[in-house]
RONU-566721 format. One line per field, with one value per residue (C-alpha): residue number from 0; residue in three letters; z, y, x. Coordinates in Angstrom, 1 decimal, m for minus. Each point is the difference from the previous one (the first is absolute). Layout:
! RONU-566721
i c(NUM  ...)
aa c(ALA  ...)
up c(Z  ...)
north c(Y  ...)
east c(X  ...)
END
This chain:
! RONU-566721
i c(0  1  2  3  4  5  6  7  8  9  10  11  12  13  14  15  16  17  18  19  20  21  22  23  24  25  26  27  28  29  30  31  32  33  34  35  36  37  38  39  40  41  42  43  44  45  46  47  48  49  50  51  52  53  54  55  56  57  58  59  60  61  62  63  64  65  66  67  68  69  70  71  72  73  74  75  76  77  78  79  80  81  82  83  84  85  86  87  88  89  90  91  92  93  94  95  96  97  98  99  100  101  102  103  104  105  106  107  108  109  110  111  112  113  114  115  116  117  118  119  120  121  122  123  124  125  126  127  128  129  130  131  132  133  134  135  136  137  138  139  140  141  142  143  144  145  146  147  148  149  150  151  152  153  154  155  156  157  158  159  160  161  162  163  164  165  166  167  168  169  170  171  172  173  174  175  176  177  178  179  180  181  182  183  184  185  186  187  188  189  190  191  192  193  194  195  196  197  198  199  200  201  202  203  204  205  206  207  208  209  210  211  212  213  214  215  216  217  218  219  220  221  222  223  224  225  226  227  228  229  230  231  232  233  234  235  236  237  238  239  240  241  242  243  244  245  246  247  248  249  250  251  252  253  254  255  256  257  258  259  260  261  262  263  264  265  266  267  268  269  270  271  272  273  274  275  276  277  278  279  280  281  282  283  284  285  286  287  288  289  290  291  292  293  294  295  296  297  298  299  300  301  302  303  304)
aa c(MET  LYS  PHE  GLU  ALA  ALA  ARG  SER  SER  TYR  LEU  ASP  GLN  LEU  ARG  ILE  GLU  ARG  GLY  LEU  SER  SER  ASN  SER  ILE  SER  ALA  TYR  ALA  ARG  ASP  LEU  GLY  LYS  PHE  GLU  GLU  PHE  LEU  GLY  ASN  SER  ARG  LYS  ASP  PHE  ALA  LYS  LEU  THR  PRO  GLN  ASP  LEU  THR  ASP  PHE  GLU  VAL  SER  LEU  LYS  SER  ARG  GLY  LEU  ALA  LEU  SER  SER  SER  ASN  ARG  THR  LEU  SER  ALA  VAL  LYS  GLY  PHE  TYR  LYS  TYR  ALA  CYS  LEU  GLU  PHE  ASP  VAL  VAL  ASN  PRO  THR  LEU  GLU  ILE  VAL  SER  ALA  LYS  ILE  ALA  ARG  LYS  LEU  PRO  LYS  ALA  LEU  SER  VAL  ASP  GLU  VAL  THR  ARG  LEU  ILE  GLU  SER  ALA  LYS  ARG  GLU  GLY  ASP  PRO  ILE  SER  LEU  ARG  ASP  PHE  ALA  ILE  LEU  GLU  LEU  LEU  TYR  SER  SER  GLY  ALA  ARG  VAL  SER  GLU  ILE  VAL  GLY  VAL  ASN  ALA  SER  ASP  ILE  SER  ILE  SER  LYS  THR  PRO  ASP  GLY  ASP  VAL  THR  VAL  LEU  LYS  LEU  ARG  GLY  LYS  GLY  SER  LYS  GLU  ARG  LEU  VAL  PRO  LEU  GLY  LYS  PHE  ALA  VAL  SER  ALA  LEU  GLU  ASP  TYR  PHE  THR  ARG  THR  ARG  PRO  ALA  LEU  ALA  SER  LYS  ASN  SER  LYS  SER  GLU  GLY  ALA  LEU  PHE  LEU  ASN  SER  ARG  GLY  LYS  ARG  LEU  SER  ARG  GLN  SER  ALA  TRP  GLN  ILE  VAL  LEU  ASP  ALA  ALA  VAL  ALA  THR  GLY  LEU  GLU  GLY  ARG  VAL  SER  PRO  HIS  VAL  PHE  ARG  HIS  SER  TYR  ALA  THR  HIS  LEU  LEU  ASP  GLY  GLY  ALA  ASP  ILE  ARG  VAL  VAL  GLN  GLU  LEU  LEU  GLY  HIS  SER  SER  VAL  THR  THR  THR  GLN  ILE  TYR  THR  LEU  ILE  THR  ILE  ASP  LYS  VAL  ARG  GLU  SER  TYR  SER  THR  ALA  HIS  PRO  ARG  ALA  LYS)
up c(64.4  m0.2  1.4  2.6  1.6  m0.2  1.7  2.5  0.7  0.8  2.1  2.2  0.6  0.7  2.8  1.4  m0.3  0.4  2.5  m2.2  1.2  m2.0  m0.7  m1.8  m2.0  m1.3  m1.2  m1.7  m1.3  m1.9  m0.9  m1.7  m1.5  m1.9  m1.7  m0.6  m2.3  m1.5  m0.9  m0.9  m2.6  m1.2  m0.4  1.0  2.7  3.1  0.1  m3.5  0.3  m1.0  1.6  m2.9  1.2  3.5  m1.6  m1.7  3.3  1.3  m2.6  0.2  3.6  m0.6  m2.8  2.5  1.8  3.2  2.4  m0.3  3.6  m1.1  m3.2  2.4  2.3  m2.8  m1.6  3.4  0.6  m3.6  0.4  3.3  m1.9  m2.5  2.8  1.6  m3.2  m1.5  3.7  m0.1  m3.5  m2.0  m1.7  m2.0  1.9  m2.0  2.3  0.8  m2.2  1.7  1.7  2.2  m1.0  2.8  1.7  2.2  3.8  1.7  3.8  1.9  0.9  4.1  2.0  2.8  3.4  0.1  m2.5  0.3  4.1  m1.9  m2.2  3.5  1.5  m2.4  0.5  3.6  m0.3  3.1  0.8  m2.8  1.7  m3.6  0.0  2.8  m2.5  m3.3  2.8  1.3  m3.6  m0.9  3.3  m0.5  m3.5  0.9  2.9  m1.5  m3.6  m1.2  m3.3  m0.1  m1.1  2.8  2.6  m1.4  0.7  3.3  2.9  3.6  1.1  m1.8  2.5  2.8  2.6  0.7  3.2  m0.5  1.9  0.2  0.3  m1.8  m3.8  m2.3  m3.0  m3.0  m2.4  m3.8  m3.1  m2.8  m3.7  m0.2  3.4  1.6  3.6  1.6  3.7  0.7  2.8  0.4  1.4  2.9  m2.2  m2.1  3.1  1.5  m3.1  m0.5  4.2  m0.9  m2.9  1.6  3.1  m1.7  m3.8  m0.8  2.6  m1.3  m3.9  1.3  1.0  m3.7  m0.9  1.8  m2.9  0.0  0.0  2.6  m2.4  2.4  m2.7  m0.7  m2.1  0.5  m0.4  2.5  m3.2  m0.1  m1.7  m3.9  m1.3  m2.0  2.9  1.9  m3.0  0.0  3.6  m0.9  m3.5  2.4  2.5  m3.1  m1.2  4.1  m0.1  m3.4  m1.1  m2.6  m2.8  2.4  1.7  m1.7  1.4  1.4  2.0  3.0  m0.6  m1.6  2.4  3.0  m1.7  m1.0  3.5  1.9  m2.4  0.6  3.9  m0.5  m0.3  m1.1  m4.0  1.3  2.6  m2.3  m2.3  2.4  0.9  m3.7  m0.6  m2.9  m1.1  m1.1  1.2  m3.3  0.0  3.1  m1.2  m2.4  3.2  1.0  m3.2  1.3  2.6  m1.6  m2.1  3.2  0.7  m3.2  0.1  3.5  m0.8  m3.0  1.2  3.3  m1.0  m0.8  m2.9  m1.3  m2.8)
north c(139.7  m2.5  m3.5  0.4  2.9  m1.9  m2.7  1.9  1.5  m3.5  m1.0  2.8  m0.6  m3.7  1.0  3.6  m1.1  m3.9  m0.5  m2.5  m1.4  0.5  m3.4  0.5  3.3  m1.7  m3.1  2.6  1.7  m3.2  m0.8  3.2  0.1  m3.0  1.8  3.0  m1.9  m1.3  3.8  0.3  m2.7  0.5  3.9  0.4  2.7  m1.0  1.8  m1.1  m4.1  m2.1  m3.4  m1.8  1.8  m1.2  m3.6  0.8  0.4  m2.8  m2.5  2.0  m1.0  m3.7  0.4  0.8  m3.6  1.8  m2.1  0.6  1.5  2.8  0.8  0.3  2.0  2.6  m0.1  1.1  2.9  1.0  m0.2  2.0  2.9  0.4  0.1  2.9  1.6  0.1  1.8  1.8  1.0  m0.6  m2.8  m2.9  m3.2  m2.6  m2.6  m0.6  m3.2  m1.5  m3.4  m1.4  m3.7  m2.1  m1.9  m3.3  0.7  m1.0  m0.6  1.3  m2.2  m0.2  m2.2  m2.7  1.5  m2.2  1.8  3.4  m0.7  m1.5  3.7  2.3  m2.6  0.6  3.4  m0.7  0.4  m0.6  3.2  2.1  2.9  1.1  m3.5  0.9  2.4  m2.4  m2.9  3.3  0.9  m3.2  m0.9  3.4  m1.2  m3.3  1.4  3.0  m1.0  3.3  0.6  0.5  3.8  0.2  m1.5  2.4  3.3  m1.0  2.6  m0.6  1.8  m2.2  m2.6  m0.1  m1.6  m0.4  m1.1  m2.3  m2.2  m2.8  1.9  2.3  m0.7  1.6  1.5  1.4  2.5  m0.4  1.9  m1.7  0.7  3.2  1.4  m1.8  m0.8  m3.3  m1.5  m4.0  m1.2  m2.3  m2.9  m0.8  m1.2  3.0  2.2  m2.2  0.7  3.7  0.5  m1.7  2.5  2.9  m0.6  m1.8  1.2  3.1  2.7  m0.7  0.3  3.4  1.2  0.5  2.1  2.8  0.1  m3.5  1.7  m2.6  m2.5  m3.5  m2.3  1.7  m0.9  0.0  3.6  0.7  1.2  m1.8  m3.2  m0.5  m1.9  m1.9  m0.5  m1.5  m2.2  m1.4  m0.8  m2.3  m1.4  m0.9  m2.3  m1.3  m1.3  m1.0  m2.2  m1.5  1.8  2.0  0.1  m0.1  3.3  2.9  3.7  m0.8  m3.4  0.4  2.3  m2.9  m2.4  2.0  0.6  m3.8  m1.1  1.8  m1.4  m3.5  1.4  0.5  4.3  1.5  1.2  3.5  0.3  m1.4  2.5  3.0  m1.2  m0.1  3.6  m1.1  2.2  m3.1  m3.1  m1.2  m0.1  m2.0  m2.7  m0.7  m1.9  m2.1  m1.8  m1.5  m1.0  m1.5  m1.9  m1.3  m1.4  m1.9  m1.2  m1.5  m1.3  m1.9  m1.3  m1.6  m0.6  m3.5  0.6  3.4  m1.5)
east c(72.0  3.3  m0.3  3.0  m1.7  m3.1  1.7  1.6  m3.8  m1.2  3.1  m0.4  m3.6  0.7  2.7  m1.8  m3.6  m0.6  2.9  2.4  3.0  2.8  1.0  m3.8  0.4  3.8  m2.2  m2.4  2.7  1.5  m2.9  m0.9  3.3  m0.7  m3.0  2.3  2.4  m3.4  m0.6  3.3  0.4  m3.3  0.0  m3.3  m1.5  m1.2  m3.2  m0.8  0.0  m2.5  m0.9  1.5  3.1  m0.3  m0.3  2.9  1.8  m1.3  1.1  3.9  m0.5  m0.1  2.4  2.9  m0.8  m1.7  m1.7  m4.0  0.0  2.5  m1.9  m3.1  1.6  1.4  m3.2  m1.8  2.8  m0.8  m4.1  0.6  2.5  m2.9  m3.2  2.8  0.4  m4.0  m0.9  2.9  1.2  m3.1  1.6  m2.4  0.5  1.2  0.1  m3.7  0.2  2.6  m0.6  2.7  1.1  m1.0  2.9  m0.4  0.0  3.4  m0.3  2.4  2.9  m0.1  2.8  m0.8  0.6  3.2  1.2  m0.8  1.6  3.2  0.2  m0.1  2.2  3.0  0.1  2.1  3.4  1.9  2.4  m1.6  m1.9  m1.8  m1.8  m2.1  m1.6  m0.2  m1.5  m2.6  m0.9  m0.8  m1.9  m1.9  m0.9  m1.7  m1.3  m1.8  m0.7  1.2  2.1  3.3  m0.1  m2.2  2.6  2.5  m2.2  m1.0  1.5  0.7  m2.9  m2.2  0.1  m2.1  m1.3  m4.3  m1.8  m3.0  m1.7  2.1  3.6  2.1  0.5  2.6  m1.2  1.6  m1.3  0.7  m1.0  m0.9  m0.5  m1.6  1.6  m3.0  0.7  m1.1  1.4  1.1  0.9  2.7  1.1  2.3  3.0  m0.1  m0.1  2.9  2.2  m0.5  0.4  3.7  0.7  m0.9  2.3  2.6  0.4  m1.9  1.7  3.1  m1.2  m1.8  2.6  1.9  m2.6  m2.0  m2.8  m1.1  m3.3  m1.3  m0.2  0.1  1.9  3.7  2.9  3.7  0.2  m3.0  m2.2  m3.3  m0.3  m0.8  m2.8  3.0  2.0  m2.7  m1.2  3.6  m0.2  m2.8  1.7  3.4  m2.0  m1.5  3.4  1.2  m3.8  0.3  m3.1  1.4  m3.1  m2.5  0.4  m1.9  m0.2  m3.1  1.0  m0.6  m3.6  m1.2  0.9  m1.5  m3.1  0.0  0.8  m2.1  m3.1  1.2  m0.3  m3.8  0.6  m3.2  1.1  m1.6  3.0  2.4  m1.2  0.8  2.8  1.7  m1.4  m2.3  m2.4  m2.5  m0.7  0.3  3.5  0.7  m2.3  2.7  1.4  m2.8  0.6  3.3  m1.7  m2.9  2.9  1.3  m3.4  m0.3  3.6  m0.6  m3.6  1.1  3.0  m1.6  m3.5  m0.6  m2.6  1.3  1.9)
END
């Protein structure tokens, strides 16, 4: 079997059986593309590779100047491919001896409450109905802790009212990685922003396209807003508030988790809200709060230094 056919079969398995998103599939395809290039340059048959060949591939990644995290991700993709090929096509797995290099754990960058507020408020533009959409998107990102890709995938029908002993709560359904669904409550600021967008902006946008498929956020042509466009809204807000360079695609998500934990939220609750399958992933945010405690102690306590 040729590598191209095996790779295509593997990507189909990731898409259909594991339910990975199109973005994740594209990332796997790019990483396996690097491996395919190596096979072509070295004139190797993927079904007959040795552990030494994989070591040579790892060296070739480093020679390309890739970051350690990028090399590790590519090697992980190749490992997954061979694990699949071993089961499906009886190919010998040459990756069993590969160990990913350890990289220093980086804490997520969280903004202060004031900085997040300024980011959100910057989307307001007097007399511009589209600004109500942009404002609602930023409010929703911070109120739900959702990924940008999850927000653009939300449908109008995904917003509902849940009755509780303490009153009605507006709830948002999100579809995360692996098509996993979760429900998150929305704060009053996000609810208010959504109501303004629904009544003053969305009807005009929806009238431009009868095939919007019920998408919550629409572009100027009435179609579902793209992930790139939503991310541009965040970037524009960063420029408007002088926070460019400090804003990542997950800046609202990181800030959401950090501020919840700072406010005393249980880590298991935050895990559910973020949609993490393991609490270990969520625990990285506790390092941020511990760091703040350490900094406050060293600054305030007379015998800390």
